[in-house]
C-alpha positions in Angstrom: -25.5 50.0 -1.2 -24.8 48.6 2.1 -26.9 45.5 1.5 -25.0 44.8 -1.7 -21.5 45.4 -0.1 -22.3 42.9 2.8 -23.7 40.5 0.5 -20.5 40.5 -1.6 -18.2 40.3 1.5 -20.1 37.2 2.8 -19.8 35.5 -0.6 -16.0 36.4 -0.8 -15.4 35.1 2.7 -17.4 31.9 1.9 -15.4 31.4 -1.2 -12.1 31.8 0.5 -13.0 29.4 3.4 -14.3 26.8 1.0 -11.2 27.1 -1.1 -8.8 27.1 1.8 -10.8 23.9 3.3 -10.4 22.2 -0.1 -6.6 22.7 -0.3 -6.3 21.4 3.4 -8.3 18.3 2.7 -6.3 17.5 -0.4 -2.9 18.2 1.3 -3.8 15.9 4.4 -5.7 13.2 2.8 -3.8 10.0 2.5 -5.8 8.9 -0.4 -6.1 12.2 -2.4 -3.9 10.9 -5.2 -4.3 7.2 -4.7 -4.4 5.1 -8.0 -4.0 1.5 -9.1 -2.9 0.8 -12.6 -1.8 -2.2 -14.6 1.5 -2.1 -16.6 2.3 -4.4 -19.5 5.2 -4.8 -21.8 5.8 -7.3 -24.6 8.3 -7.9 -27.5 9.0 -10.8 -29.6 11.3 -11.7 -32.6 12.7 -14.7 -34.6 16.5 -15.5 -34.2 18.7 -16.2 -37.1 18.2 -19.9 -36.4 14.5 -19.5 -37.0 13.5 -19.7 -33.2 10.7 -17.6 -32.1 11.6 -15.7 -28.7 9.6 -13.1 -26.5 9.7 -11.2 -23.2 6.9 -9.6 -21.4 5.8 -8.3 -18.0 2.5 -7.7 -16.2 2.5 -5.5 -13.0 0.0 -4.1 -10.8 1.1 -0.6 -9.4 -0.5 0.9 -6.3 0.5 4.4 -6.0 -0.4 7.2 -3.3 1.6 10.0 -4.7 2.5 11.7 -1.5 3.5 8.7 0.6 4.3 5.5 -1.1 3.8 2.8 -3.7 4.0 -1.0 -4.3 4.5 -3.2 -7.3 3.4 -6.9 -7.7 3.3 -9.0 -10.8 5.4 -11.2 -13.0 8.0 -11.3 -16.0 8.8 -13.9 -18.4 11.2 -14.9 -21.4 10.1 -17.8 -23.5 11.7 -19.5 -26.3 9.0 -21.2 -28.7 11.3 -23.6 -30.5 14.2 -25.6 -29.4 15.7 -24.9 -25.8 18.2 -22.1 -25.8 21.4 -22.7 -24.0 20.7 -19.9 -21.5 18.1 -17.3 -20.9 19.0 -14.5 -18.7 16.0 -12.1 -17.5 16.3 -8.9 -15.8 13.3 -6.7 -14.5 14.0 -3.1 -13.5 11.6 -1.2 -11.3 12.4 2.6 -11.4 10.6 5.0 -9.1 10.4 8.7 -9.6 9.9 11.3 -6.9 11.6 12.9 -3.9 13.3 11.5 -0.9 12.5 7.9 -1.8 13.2 4.8 0.0 12.9 1.5 -1.6 12.3 -2.0 -0.1 12.2 -5.3 -1.7 12.6 -9.2 -1.1 16.1 -10.2 -0.8 16.2 -11.6 -4.4 15.9 -8.0 -5.6 19.0 -5.8 -5.8 18.2 -2.3 -4.7 19.9 1.0 -6.0 19.0 3.8 -3.7 20.9 6.3 -5.6 19.1 5.6 -8.8 15.8 4.9 -6.9 15.4 1.7 -8.6 15.5 -2.1 -7.8 16.5 -4.9 -10.3 15.5 -8.6 -10.3 17.8 -10.8 -12.3 17.5 -14.6 -13.0 19.3 -17.0 -15.3 18.2 -20.5 -16.3 19.9 -23.0 -18.6 18.7 -25.6 -20.9 15.1 -24.5 -20.3 12.5 -22.9 -22.6 11.2 -20.2 -20.1 12.6 -18.0 -17.4 9.8 -16.7 -15.0 10.1 -14.1 -12.3 7.1 -13.5 -9.8 7.6 -10.4 -7.6 5.6 -9.0 -4.7 6.0 -6.2 -2.3 8.5 -4.0 -4.1 7.8 -0.9 -2.3 8.9 2.7 -1.8 8.1 5.4 0.5 8.5 9.1 -0.1 7.1 11.6 -2.4 6.4 9.3 -5.1 5.3 11.0 -8.5 5.7 8.2 -11.2 7.0 4.6 -12.1 8.8 3.0 -14.9 9.2 -0.6 -15.5 11.4 -2.5 -17.9 12.3 -6.1 -18.7 15.4 -7.4 -20.6 16.0 -10.7 -21.8 19.1 -12.4 -23.4 18.7 -15.7 -25.3 21.9 -17.7 -25.9 22.0 -20.2 -28.8 25.5 -21.6 -29.2 27.7 -18.5 -29.6 24.7 -16.2 -30.5 23.1 -13.9 -28.3 19.7 -12.3 -28.9 18.3 -9.4 -26.6 14.9 -8.3 -26.2 13.3 -5.5 -23.9 9.9 -4.1 -23.3 8.9 -1.3 -21.0 6.0 0.7 -19.7 5.6 3.8 -17.4 3.1 5.4 -15.1 
């Protein structure tokens, strides 16, 4: 009886120690929840004038759920027919988490209250509006990410709006 009791106590202590060590390793590991993913969005349509237009984005998101995240990639709005009068393109980077602080290049507008950043560009009499972005970063307890691209094409007095999104 004493041998069985001691054996059970040793196993119980070993289990508790192993479990506690695993929790500590996960809690203090800077790469415990590190992940890299590709996000994509695409949408196209035909205008009333018969022109084909589209918008898309491709991004790489590097995320460490407990500490930070960064986004790199590009967005585009494209007209396959005659040049539109103007193309306005807006890419929104939305982070999800707690006590987040966003940083980005000066061409990107930050909204710390919404935990988001927006990159807007407009071109006239061109077929394509392209945005390349690097080092959109956030620090804090990052748990998720959502990206959307919005494009507005103007042909004379007509506007055509497209959007595409993806999330992590």
